ROLO-907114 format. One line per 8 residues: number of its first residue (from 1); their letters; for each residue x, y, z of C-alpha. Coordinates in Angstrom, 2 decimals, decimal comma, padded with zeros to 5 digits. Layout:
N
NUM = A = X:Y:Z | ...
// end
This chain:
124
1 = MILIIRNM = 041,10:-046,90:003,38 | 039,62:-049,32:000,83 | 036,61:-046,50:-000,05 | 039,16:-043,92:-000,69 | 041,05:-045,84:-003,06 | 038,08:-046,95:-004,89 | 037,05:-043,21:-004,91 | 040,29:-041,69:-006,38
9 = PLLKNFKT = 039,28:-042,20:-010,23 | 035,97:-040,25:-009,28 | 037,83:-037,31:-007,53 | 040,12:-036,59:-010,63 | 036,75:-036,09:-012,97 | 036,22:-032,88:-010,89 | 037,00:-029,86:-012,77 | 038,93:-027,19:-011,02
17 = LKASSVME = 036,74:-023,54:-011,02 | 038,70:-020,59:-012,00 | 039,02:-017,69:-010,11 | 036,48:-014,96:-010,72 | 037,14:-012,03:-013,06 | 037,22:-008,56:-012,28 | 034,20:-008,08:-014,73 | 031,89:-010,67:-012,64
25 = SVIAISVI = 032,69:-008,62:-009,42 | 031,67:-005,51:-011,03 | 028,52:-006,80:-012,38 | 027,73:-008,67:-009,01 | 028,34:-005,35:-007,01 | 026,21:-003,50:-009,52 | 023,26:-005,97:-009,08 | 023,53:-005,66:-005,25
33 = SVCSLVAF = 023,54:-001,85:-005,37 | 020,56:-001,87:-007,72 | 018,47:-004,29:-005,14 | 019,87:-001,99:-002,37 | 018,73:001,18:-003,75 | 015,22:-000,02:-004,58 | 014,74:-001,68:-001,11 | 015,77:001,75:000,22
41 = LIYLNVIK = 013,30:003,87:-001,87 | 010,56:001,71:-000,91 | 011,45:002,16:002,70 | 011,50:005,77:002,59 | 008,03:005,70:000,96 | 006,76:003,65:003,49 | 008,24:006,05:006,24 | 007,02:009,13:004,40
49 = QNKSIHYF = 003,30:008,47:004,53 | 003,31:009,00:008,36 | -000,43:008,64:008,88 | -001,61:008,80:012,30 | -003,75:005,88:013,65 | -006,90:008,49:013,81 | -006,63:008,75:010,07 | -006,99:004,98:009,52
57 = NAKHSINL = -010,12:004,70:012,26 | -011,63:007,70:010,00 | -011,49:005,82:006,76 | -012,97:002,93:008,47 | -015,69:005,20:009,73 | -016,07:006,64:006,48 | -016,54:003,02:004,90 | -019,23:002,33:007,44
65 = LTEQSVLE = -020,96:005,65:006,85 | -021,19:005,11:002,94 | -022,77:001,79:003,60 | -025,06:003,40:006,15 | -025,71:005,97:003,32 | -026,55:003,62:000,72 | -028,79:001,34:002,87 | -030,69:004,02:004,39
73 = NNYENDTY = -030,99:006,51:000,85 | -029,47:009,26:002,84 | -027,89:011,91:000,74 | -027,83:014,98:002,86 | -024,61:016,76:003,78 | -023,98:015,90:007,31 | -021,00:016,34:010,05 | -020,05:013,37:012,36
81 = TFNSYTIS = -017,82:014,05:015,49 | -015,84:011,39:017,00 | -013,20:011,57:019,87 | -009,98:012,56:017,95 | -011,37:013,64:014,74 | -014,35:014,94:012,79 | -015,64:013,85:009,43 | -017,82:016,12:007,28
89 = KEVTINKA = -019,83:014,66:004,41 | -020,89:016,45:001,48 | -023,03:015,04:-001,19 | -023,39:015,72:-004,98 | -025,93:013,90:-007,11 | -026,10:013,33:-010,75 | -029,39:012,31:-011,52 | -028,78:011,91:-015,14
97 = EQTALLKF = -026,03:008,87:-014,69 | -027,83:008,02:-011,05 | -024,48:008,55:-009,28 | -023,93:010,27:-006,13 | -020,66:011,57:-004,99 | -019,98:011,54:-001,29 | -017,14:014,07:-000,36 | -015,67:013,35:002,92
105 = TIKSGNSI = -013,17:015,45:004,79 | -011,50:014,14:007,61 | -010,20:016,77:010,45 | -007,73:015,44:013,14 | -005,33:017,97:014,77 | -003,65:020,04:012,17 | -004,38:017,62:009,18 | -007,06:017,54:006,65
113 = DVINKLIT = -007,64:014,49:004,37 | -010,35:014,42:001,72 | -011,88:010,98:000,65 | -014,19:010,55:-002,37 | -016,69:007,78:-002,76 | -019,14:007,25:-005,86 | -022,12:005,23:-005,10 | -025,27:004,39:-007,09
121 = YYDN = -028,13:006,94:-006,53 | -031,73:005,74:-006,35 | -034,40:008,09:-006,52 | -037,51:007,84:-004,05
// end
């Protein structure tokens, strides 16, 4: 009981908060709406991509094929067949800039995707 009586003057120093105004409520709802809209748009973009696992396996294979082409100086057109997809490689060489453009075409089911890789060209 003594603690309560000693703390009474401290409680009187607290200021009371006024109720929120309508304008503050409108601003809060607007901020929440904008955040919800941004989150919804990001979610829709992620869902819209809808790439299959075969596409990502093919991209990994393309990275390996690109490294293999650089190491072996293999600048020839070629076709690689895997279980669920096919990769076609077309090479365009620019000797003036010493670059080679590798154009990989992924065919998986009904979808066709193209990935371009630019590498340095070493003339033998």
